[in-house]
N, C-alpha and C positions, 0 to 999 in steps of 0.2 A: 228685119225687113230689108230686102235688097234695094240697091240704089236705082233711081229712075234714069233710064237712058235720056240724054239730051242732045239736041242738034246744036253743035258748037262749031264756030269757024275761027281759027287762029291765023294771025298774020305771021310773016317771017320774023318780024320784030318780037312777037310773043315767044318764039322759040330760042331767042338769044339768051345765053347765060347771064345772070344778073350778079352784080357785086353784092356781097352781104356785109353786115357790120363787122363780122370776124375777119373779112378780107381787107378791110380798109386799113391802110398804113398811115402813120403820122406824116403830116406834110401840109402843103398849101393846095387848096382846091377851089375851083370856081363854084359859087353857091348862089342860088336864086331864092329870094324870099317868097314863099308860097302862102304864108298865113301869119297872122299875129293874133294871139288870144290873151285875155287877162290871166294872170297867174297869181297864186297865193301860196306862200310857204307855210309849213307847219308852225313857224314862229309868229305868224300873223303878218309878216312882211308881204307886200303886194307889188306887182309889177306886170311885165309883159313876157310872154313866151313867143319868141321869134322862131318860126319854123322854116328851115332852109332845105331846099332840094340840093343834094350833093351827090353826083354820080348815081342818080336813081334812088338814093336813100334819103330819108327825112331825118335831119338833125335839128334839135331844139336848143336854142340859146336863151336862157332866162335872164332878164334884166330887172333888177329891183329898183324901186322908186323911193325907198326910204334909206336913211343912214348915209353912208359915204359911197354910194354906188353911182354917183353922177358921172364918173369917168367912163363906166361901162355903157351907160346910156349914150354918152357922147361918141364913144368908139363905134357903136352899131349905127347910129344915125349918120355919122361922118362917112363910114364905109359905104353906106347905101346912097351917098350923094346928097344928104340933107344936113349940112353942117349945123352944129349946135354951139353957140357961143357961151362962154361962162356968164352966169347971171340970167340965163334963159329960164323963165318960169315953166315948171313941169306942166302946168295946166294949158300951156300953149303947144305942147308936143302931141302930135297925133301920128302914131306909127302906121295907121292903115294905108295912107297914100304910098308907103314904101313897098307894098306888096308888088311883086313883079320885077323889082330891081335886083341887080346882081352885085356881088362883092367877092373878095377872096377870104376864105376862112382857113385858119391854121387849125388843123385837127390833131389831137393827141389821144393817147390811150391812158386812162386813169383807173386805178383800182377802186372798187366799190367802197363806200364809207364803212360798211360793216365787215370788210376784208373777207368777202366770200371766196371760197376755194372750190376747185373742181375735184373729181374723184381721186386724182393723183396728188392732191394737196397744193396745186399751183394756184396762185392768187388770180382771181378773175378780174378782167378789166372791161371798161366800156369806152366807146368813142365819144369824145367831148370836143366842143369848139373852144379853143384857147384864145383866139384873137380874130378880129374882123378888120379887114383892110380894104381900102378902095381898089377897084379894078384900075390897072394902068393901061390895059388894052383888052382886047377880046380874049387874049391868052392869059393864063395865070401869071402874075407878076413874078419877077425874079428879085427877091428882096436882098440878095447878097450885095447888090451894087448901091443900095440906099444908105 
């Protein structure tokens, strides 16, 4: 069956070329938290999935709330301007008010855990957030001076 013609209006912005995950290079990027959802690992561990908008792409950073992951919870909250002190009860942490805040994320490319390869035998990688850091200004911070 043929497609149905539709009346569509595109803006100039709609025609601009977009960055893809394959185009993203490792480095520091400004990121805005757009959503937080509950997350559960196959191991039964639970936590939150922080969804960041980074140059038009959505990158997710999972933070686990069991085991020795307190450092990562603290890193994300601190980066988003909500400092977490040692000894803070997890039941007192609410990530939802952080939505809309910005930080700097350090992005890296990592191989898949199952070592997937392309047709030529090259190891496939994905984009991952390695670190979350507070914004120093509206521009991405230069961490070389710290």
